[in-house]
C-alpha positions as a Markdown table, in Angstrom:
| # | Residue | x | y | z |
|---|---|---|---|---|
| 1 | Unk | 24.7 | -90.7 | 11.0 |
| 2 | Unk | 26.6 | -91.4 | 8.4 |
| 3 | Unk | 27.9 | -88.5 | 5.7 |
| 4 | Unk | 26.4 | -89.2 | 2.2 |
| 5 | Unk | 29.3 | -90.5 | -0.2 |
| 6 | Unk | 30.3 | -87.7 | -2.9 |
| 7 | Unk | 29.0 | -89.6 | -6.2 |
| 8 | Unk | 25.7 | -90.4 | -4.2 |
| 9 | Unk | 24.8 | -86.9 | -3.0 |
| 10 | Unk | 25.6 | -85.4 | -6.4 |
| 11 | Unk | 23.2 | -88.3 | -8.1 |
| 12 | Unk | 20.6 | -87.8 | -5.4 |
| 13 | Unk | 21.1 | -83.9 | -6.1 |
| 14 | Unk | 20.1 | -84.6 | -10.3 |
| 15 | Unk | 17.1 | -86.9 | -9.4 |
| 16 | Unk | 15.7 | -84.3 | -7.2 |
| 17 | Unk | 16.3 | -81.6 | -9.7 |
| 18 | Unk | 14.7 | -83.7 | -12.1 |
| 19 | Unk | 11.9 | -84.5 | -10.0 |
| 20 | Unk | 11.2 | -81.0 | -9.7 |
| 21 | Unk | 10.9 | -80.3 | -13.4 |
| 22 | Unk | 8.9 | -83.1 | -13.9 |
| 23 | Unk | 6.0 | -82.0 | -11.0 |
| 24 | Unk | 6.1 | -78.3 | -12.4 |
| 25 | Unk | 8.7 | -77.0 | -9.9 |
| 26 | Unk | 11.0 | -74.3 | -10.9 |
| 27 | Unk | 14.4 | -73.8 | -9.7 |
| 28 | Unk | 15.7 | -70.2 | -8.9 |
| 29 | Unk | 18.8 | -68.9 | -8.6 |
| 30 | Unk | 18.8 | -66.5 | -6.0 |
| 31 | Unk | 20.3 | -63.4 | -8.4 |
| 32 | Unk | 21.3 | -60.0 | -6.4 |
| 33 | Unk | 18.8 | -57.5 | -6.0 |
| 34 | Unk | 20.1 | -53.9 | -8.4 |
| 35 | Unk | 19.2 | -51.0 | -6.7 |
| 36 | Unk | 18.6 | -48.3 | -9.4 |
| 37 | Unk | 21.0 | -45.4 | -8.3 |
| 38 | Unk | 19.8 | -42.5 | -6.8 |
| 39 | Unk | 18.2 | -39.2 | -8.7 |
| 40 | Unk | 20.6 | -36.5 | -9.2 |
| 41 | Unk | 20.0 | -33.4 | -6.9 |
| 42 | Unk | 18.8 | -30.7 | -9.0 |
| 43 | Unk | 19.5 | -27.1 | -7.5 |
| 44 | Unk | 16.9 | -24.6 | -9.1 |
| 45 | Unk | 17.2 | -21.2 | -9.0 |
| 46 | Unk | 14.8 | -19.2 | -7.0 |
| 47 | Unk | 12.2 | -17.5 | -8.4 |
| 48 | Unk | 13.0 | -13.8 | -7.8 |
| 49 | Unk | 9.5 | -11.9 | -6.9 |
| 50 | Unk | 9.1 | -8.1 | -7.3 |
| 51 | Unk | 8.4 | -6.6 | -4.1 |
| 52 | Unk | 4.8 | -5.2 | -3.9 |
| 53 | Unk | 5.7 | -1.7 | -3.7 |
| 54 | Unk | 2.6 | 1.0 | -1.9 |
| 55 | Unk | 2.8 | 5.2 | -1.7 |
| 56 | Unk | 1.5 | 6.1 | 1.0 |
| 57 | Unk | 0.1 | 9.5 | 0.7 |
| 58 | Unk | 0.5 | 12.1 | 4.4 |
| 59 | Unk | -1.8 | 15.0 | 5.1 |
| 60 | Unk | -1.4 | 18.1 | 4.5 |
| 61 | Unk | -4.2 | 20.2 | 3.0 |
| 62 | Unk | -3.5 | 22.5 | 0.4 |
| 63 | Unk | 0.3 | 21.4 | 0.6 |
| 64 | Unk | -1.2 | 18.2 | -0.8 |
| 65 | Unk | -0.1 | 19.3 | -4.4 |
| 66 | Unk | 3.3 | 18.3 | -3.9 |
| 67 | Unk | 2.0 | 15.0 | -4.0 |
| 68 | Unk | 1.0 | 15.3 | -7.5 |
| 69 | Unk | 4.6 | 16.3 | -8.7 |
| 70 | Unk | 6.3 | 13.2 | -7.0 |
| 71 | Unk | 3.5 | 11.1 | -9.0 |
| 72 | Unk | 4.5 | 13.0 | -12.2 |
| 73 | Unk | 8.2 | 12.1 | -11.6 |
| 74 | Unk | 7.5 | 8.6 | -10.2 |
| 75 | Unk | 5.9 | 7.7 | -13.4 |
| 76 | Unk | 8.5 | 9.2 | -15.6 |
| 77 | Unk | 11.4 | 6.9 | -14.5 |
| 78 | Unk | 8.8 | 4.5 | -15.3 |
| 79 | Unk | 8.5 | 2.9 | -11.8 |
| 80 | Unk | 4.1 | 1.9 | -11.2 |
| 81 | Unk | 3.2 | 1.1 | -7.2 |
| 82 | Unk | 1.0 | -1.8 | -7.3 |
| 83 | Unk | -0.9 | -0.1 | -4.1 |
| 84 | Unk | -1.5 | 3.7 | -2.5 |
| 85 | Unk | -2.9 | 4.7 | 0.9 |
| 86 | Unk | -3.8 | 8.3 | 1.4 |
| 87 | Unk | -5.1 | 10.5 | 4.7 |
| 88 | Unk | -6.7 | 13.3 | 3.9 |
| 89 | Unk | -5.2 | 15.9 | 1.2 |
| 90 | Unk | -3.5 | 12.5 | 0.2 |
| 91 | Unk | -6.6 | 10.2 | -0.2 |
| 92 | Unk | -7.6 | 13.3 | -2.8 |
| 93 | Unk | -4.7 | 12.7 | -4.4 |
| 94 | Unk | -4.1 | 9.3 | -4.5 |
| 95 | Unk | -7.8 | 8.5 | -5.4 |
| 96 | Unk | -7.7 | 10.6 | -8.7 |
| 97 | Unk | -4.1 | 9.1 | -9.2 |
| 98 | Unk | -5.5 | 5.1 | -8.0 |
| 99 | Unk | -8.3 | 5.7 | -11.6 |
| 100 | Unk | -5.5 | 5.9 | -13.9 |
| 101 | Unk | -4.8 | 9.5 | -13.9 |
| 102 | Unk | -1.2 | 9.8 | -15.0 |
| 103 | Unk | 1.6 | 12.6 | -16.0 |
| 104 | Unk | -0.7 | 16.0 | -17.6 |
| 105 | Unk | -4.0 | 14.8 | -17.2 |
| 106 | Unk | -3.3 | 14.4 | -12.9 |
| 107 | Unk | -2.1 | 17.7 | -12.9 |
| 108 | Unk | -4.9 | 18.8 | -14.5 |
| 109 | Unk | -7.6 | 16.8 | -12.3 |
| 110 | Unk | -5.4 | 18.3 | -9.6 |
| 111 | Unk | -5.7 | 22.3 | -11.0 |
| 112 | Unk | -9.4 | 22.0 | -10.5 |
| 113 | Unk | -9.4 | 21.6 | -6.6 |
| 114 | Unk | -10.5 | 25.2 | -5.5 |
| 115 | Unk | -11.5 | 26.5 | -2.1 |
| 116 | Unk | -14.6 | 27.1 | -4.1 |
| 117 | Unk | -14.9 | 23.6 | -5.6 |
| 118 | Unk | -14.4 | 21.5 | -2.1 |
| 119 | Unk | -15.9 | 24.3 | 0.0 |
| 120 | Unk | -20.2 | 24.0 | 1.4 |
| 121 | Unk | -20.4 | 26.8 | 3.9 |
| 122 | Unk | -22.9 | 25.6 | 6.1 |
| 123 | Unk | -24.1 | 27.7 | 10.0 |
| 124 | Unk | -22.8 | 26.0 | 12.0 |
| 125 | Unk | -24.5 | 27.4 | 15.2 |
| 126 | Unk | -26.6 | 24.5 | 13.8 |
| 127 | Unk | -24.4 | 22.3 | 12.5 |
| 128 | Unk | -20.7 | 19.8 | 13.4 |
| 129 | Unk | -19.0 | 21.5 | 10.9 |
| 130 | Unk | -18.7 | 24.9 | 8.5 |
| 131 | Unk | -18.1 | 22.9 | 5.5 |
| 132 | Unk | -21.0 | 20.5 | 5.1 |
| 133 | Unk | -17.6 | 18.7 | 3.0 |
| 134 | Unk | -20.4 | 17.4 | 0.2 |
| 135 | Unk | -18.7 | 19.1 | -2.3 |
| 136 | Unk | -15.6 | 17.7 | -2.0 |
| 137 | Unk | -17.5 | 13.9 | -2.0 |
| 138 | Unk | -18.9 | 15.1 | -5.6 |
| 139 | Unk | -15.6 | 16.3 | -7.3 |
| 140 | Unk | -13.9 | 12.9 | -6.3 |
| 141 | Unk | -16.7 | 11.0 | -7.6 |
| 142 | Unk | -16.6 | 13.0 | -10.9 |
| 143 | Unk | -12.8 | 12.7 | -11.2 |
| 144 | Unk | -12.6 | 8.9 | -10.7 |
| 145 | Unk | -15.9 | 8.3 | -13.0 |
| 146 | Unk | -17.7 | 7.5 | -10.3 |
| 147 | Unk | -16.1 | 4.5 | -9.2 |
| 148 | Unk | -15.8 | 2.6 | -5.6 |
| 149 | Unk | -12.8 | 1.9 | -4.3 |
| 150 | Unk | -12.3 | -1.5 | -4.8 |
| 151 | Unk | -12.9 | -0.9 | -9.0 |
| 152 | Unk | -10.4 | 1.2 | -9.1 |
| 153 | Unk | -7.3 | -0.1 | -11.7 |
| 154 | Unk | -4.6 | 0.2 | -8.7 |
| 155 | Unk | -5.1 | -1.0 | -5.4 |
| 156 | Unk | -6.4 | 2.0 | -3.0 |
| 157 | Unk | -7.1 | 2.9 | 0.8 |
| 158 | Unk | -8.3 | 5.8 | 2.4 |
| 159 | Unk | -7.4 | 6.5 | 6.5 |
| 160 | Unk | -10.1 | 8.0 | 7.8 |
| 161 | Unk | -10.5 | 8.0 | 12.7 |
| 162 | Unk | -14.0 | 6.9 | 13.9 |
| 163 | Unk | -15.2 | 9.7 | 15.8 |
| 164 | Unk | -16.6 | 7.3 | 18.8 |
| 165 | Unk | -14.4 | 4.9 | 19.1 |
| 166 | Unk | -10.9 | 6.8 | 18.2 |
| 167 | Unk | -9.6 | 4.1 | 16.1 |
| 168 | Unk | -8.4 | 4.4 | 12.6 |
| 169 | Unk | -10.4 | 3.1 | 9.5 |
| 170 | Unk | -8.7 | 1.4 | 6.4 |
| 171 | Unk | -11.6 | 2.4 | 3.5 |
| 172 | Unk | -10.6 | -0.2 | 1.0 |
| 173 | Unk | -14.6 | -0.7 | -0.8 |
| 174 | Unk | -17.4 | 1.4 | -0.7 |
| 175 | Unk | -18.3 | 5.1 | -2.3 |
| 176 | Unk | -14.7 | 6.6 | -3.4 |
| 177 | Unk | -15.5 | 10.4 | -2.8 |
| 178 | Unk | -17.7 | 9.8 | 0.4 |
| 179 | Unk | -14.7 | 7.7 | 2.1 |
| 180 | Unk | -12.0 | 10.8 | 0.5 |
| 181 | Unk | -14.7 | 13.5 | 2.5 |
| 182 | Unk | -14.3 | 11.2 | 5.7 |
| 183 | Unk | -10.5 | 11.0 | 5.8 |
| 184 | Unk | -10.2 | 14.5 | 5.2 |
| 185 | Unk | -13.0 | 16.1 | 7.1 |
| 186 | Unk | -10.5 | 18.4 | 9.7 |
| 187 | Unk | -13.0 | 18.6 | 13.3 |
| 188 | Unk | -14.4 | 21.9 | 13.3 |
| 189 | Unk | -14.1 | 22.6 | 10.1 |
| 190 | Unk | -16.4 | 19.4 | 8.1 |
| 191 | Unk | -19.3 | 17.7 | 9.5 |
| 192 | Unk | -17.9 | 14.5 | 10.4 |
| 193 | Unk | -19.0 | 12.0 | 7.9 |
| 194 | Unk | -21.9 | 9.2 | 8.6 |
| 195 | Unk | -21.0 | 6.2 | 6.9 |
| 196 | Unk | -23.4 | 2.9 | 7.9 |
| 197 | Unk | -24.4 | 3.3 | 11.9 |
| 198 | Unk | -20.9 | 5.8 | 12.2 |
| 199 | Unk | -18.6 | 8.8 | 11.6 |
| 200 | Unk | -16.1 | 9.6 | 10.6 |
| 201 | Unk | -13.2 | 12.7 | 10.6 |
| 202 | Unk | -9.7 | 13.4 | 9.7 |
| 203 | Unk | -7.6 | 10.1 | 9.3 |
| 204 | Unk | -4.5 | 12.4 | 10.1 |
| 205 | Unk | -5.4 | 12.1 | 13.9 |
| 206 | Unk | -4.4 | 8.3 | 13.8 |
| 207 | Unk | -2.3 | 8.4 | 10.8 |
| 208 | Unk | -0.9 | 11.9 | 9.2 |
| 209 | Unk | 1.3 | 9.4 | 7.0 |
| 210 | Unk | -0.5 | 5.7 | 6.9 |
| 211 | Unk | 2.8 | 3.5 | 6.1 |
| 212 | Unk | 1.7 | 0.6 | 8.9 |
| 213 | Unk | -1.2 | 1.1 | 6.9 |
| 214 | Unk | 0.5 | 0.7 | 3.5 |
| 215 | Unk | 2.1 | -2.7 | 4.8 |
| 216 | Unk | -1.1 | -3.8 | 6.3 |
| 217 | Unk | -2.5 | -4.1 | 2.7 |
| 218 | Unk | 0.2 | -6.2 | 1.4 |
| 219 | Unk | 3.1 | -3.9 | 0.7 |
| 220 | Unk | 6.7 | -5.5 | 0.8 |
| 221 | Unk | 8.5 | -1.4 | -0.4 |
| 222 | Unk | 6.6 | 1.5 | 1.8 |
| 223 | Unk | 7.1 | 4.8 | 0.0 |
| 224 | Unk | 6.2 | 7.3 | 2.4 |
| 225 | Unk | 5.7 | 10.7 | 1.4 |
| 226 | Unk | 5.1 | 13.7 | 4.4 |
| 227 | Unk | 3.7 | 17.0 | 3.8 |
| 228 | Unk | 3.2 | 18.3 | 7.1 |
| 229 | Unk | 4.7 | 21.5 | 7.8 |
| 230 | Unk | 6.5 | 21.9 | 11.1 |
| 231 | Unk | 5.4 | 23.5 | 14.2 |
| 232 | Unk | 7.5 | 26.6 | 13.8 |
| 233 | Unk | 6.7 | 27.7 | 9.9 |
| 234 | Unk | 3.4 | 28.1 | 10.8 |
| 235 | Unk | 1.4 | 31.6 | 11.0 |
| 236 | Unk | -1.3 | 31.4 | 13.9 |
| 237 | Unk | -3.2 | 35.1 | 13.6 |
| 238 | Unk | -6.5 | 33.2 | 12.4 |
| 239 | Unk | -9.5 | 31.0 | 13.9 |
| 240 | Unk | -8.7 | 28.4 | 10.8 |
| 241 | Unk | -4.5 | 28.6 | 11.1 |
| 242 | Unk | -4.4 | 28.0 | 15.1 |
| 243 | Unk | -6.8 | 24.7 | 14.3 |
| 244 | Unk | -4.3 | 23.7 | 11.6 |
| 245 | Unk | -0.8 | 24.1 | 13.8 |
| 246 | Unk | -3.0 | 22.1 | 16.4 |
| 247 | Unk | -3.0 | 19.5 | 14.0 |
| 248 | Unk | 0.4 | 19.9 | 12.8 |
| 249 | Unk | 2.0 | 19.8 | 16.4 |
| 250 | Unk | 0.2 | 16.5 | 17.1 |
| 251 | Unk | 0.7 | 14.9 | 13.7 |
| 252 | Unk | 4.4 | 15.2 | 14.4 |
| 253 | Unk | 4.5 | 13.2 | 17.3 |
| 254 | Unk | 2.3 | 10.4 | 15.7 |
| 255 | Unk | 4.0 | 10.4 | 13.0 |
| 256 | Unk | 7.6 | 10.1 | 14.1 |
| 257 | Unk | 7.0 | 6.1 | 14.9 |
| 258 | Unk | 5.0 | 5.4 | 11.5 |
| 259 | Unk | 7.8 | 7.2 | 10.0 |
| 260 | Unk | 10.3 | 4.8 | 10.9 |
| 261 | Unk | 8.5 | 2.0 | 9.0 |
| 262 | Unk | 8.8 | 2.7 | 6.0 |
| 263 | Unk | 11.5 | 2.0 | 3.2 |
| 264 | Unk | 11.8 | 5.7 | 1.8 |
| 265 | Unk | 10.8 | 8.8 | 3.5 |
| 266 | Unk | 9.7 | 12.2 | 0.9 |
| 267 | Unk | 9.9 | 15.3 | 2.7 |
| 268 | Unk | 9.3 | 17.8 | -0.2 |
| 269 | Unk | 10.8 | 21.5 | 0.5 |
| 270 | Unk | 8.0 | 23.3 | 1.3 |
| 271 | Unk | 9.1 | 26.0 | 4.1 |
| 272 | Unk | 7.1 | 28.5 | 3.6 |
| 273 | Unk | 3.3 | 26.9 | 2.0 |
| 274 | Unk | 0.8 | 27.0 | 4.6 |
| 275 | Unk | -1.8 | 24.0 | 4.4 |
| 276 | Unk | -4.4 | 26.8 | 3.5 |
| 277 | Unk | -3.2 | 28.0 | 0.6 |
| 278 | Unk | -4.1 | 27.1 | -2.5 |
| 279 | Unk | -2.1 | 29.4 | -4.5 |
| 280 | Unk | 1.3 | 27.9 | -4.3 |
| 281 | Unk | 0.4 | 25.4 | -5.8 |
| 282 | Unk | 2.6 | 25.2 | -8.6 |
| 283 | Unk | 5.6 | 25.3 | -6.3 |
| 284 | Unk | 4.6 | 22.7 | -4.3 |
| 285 | Unk | 4.0 | 20.7 | -7.6 |
| 286 | Unk | 8.1 | 21.3 | -8.9 |
| 287 | Unk | 8.8 | 20.5 | -4.7 |
| 288 | Unk | 7.3 | 17.4 | -4.8 |
| 289 | Unk | 8.7 | 16.0 | -8.2 |
| 290 | Unk | 11.9 | 17.6 | -7.0 |
| 291 | Unk | 11.9 | 15.3 | -3.7 |
| 292 | Unk | 11.1 | 12.1 | -6.1 |
| 293 | Unk | 13.6 | 12.5 | -8.4 |
| 294 | Unk | 16.1 | 12.5 | -5.4 |
| 295 | Unk | 15.1 | 9.5 | -3.5 |
| 296 | Unk | 14.4 | 7.5 | -7.6 |
| 297 | Unk | 18.0 | 5.3 | -6.6 |
| 298 | Unk | 17.1 | 5.1 | -3.0 |
| 299 | Unk | 13.4 | 3.2 | -4.0 |
| 300 | Unk | 15.0 | 1.6 | -7.1 |
| 301 | Unk | 17.5 | -0.1 | -4.7 |
| 302 | Unk | 14.4 | -1.1 | -2.2 |
| 303 | Unk | 13.0 | -2.6 | -5.2 |
| 304 | Unk | 15.7 | -5.0 | -6.4 |
| 305 | Unk | 13.5 | -8.8 | -6.9 |
| 306 | Unk | 13.9 | -10.1 | -3.9 |
| 307 | Unk | 14.6 | -14.6 | -4.1 |
């Protein structure tokens, strides 16, 4: 095939262009596609989150007044926990604290706890304990304004032991006084507490200091207060003292692991203070306050916001 001469080719192109214009066709010039530049990557700083703070208050009968001093010192330092979990004596103080009582009001409420106000004797031969515990239940409900556990201003957990299965139970709802009564029902001293279809006894059998239950409730930082006595410190001359010594020995073994799961552990200096002696309450309160004041720097460090 012969090639078209240059002029002829140019003329043909012009004629073709004119024809396309007359017929409504347009000639488009292929311009390159211009892409938008990528948006710059902005590294936004992570939002700091305040750690969830929980207090794990251990059992120890009359030595539980140390919890009062510790909580007073914590409040005076401007540190407000999000959660409080208590076992036995710790549930007594924890429930009152979770209801909103602070400072002197908390101390005054605790000082109303007399042996006569929480004991209701019965014949042990006809029942499953020397004390019924109904007086303790009534006392707690009066102090918390008859509010249920789930209605407290602060998240509250109360630990007891299922007598049939031997497993621990964390009460997070229901009658506050009844749950505290169950948590404090030392077998052989207090009658087991029937809630629903189950019987419950002292939470110290499964969690003398309820650190793991505090974690279960969502705590990032757990401050544990261990008020148990050393086995060698307690007298064993009476039946009740022997029973309490048994609980002390057992509790020490159980709590060894659980306390390692706490961020801060307080052990108030309560040497010589018996679990059954309510006359040393002021010394116990001061010992708890001193222990908390000493631990404040460690607690503040643990509460630094996490990113």
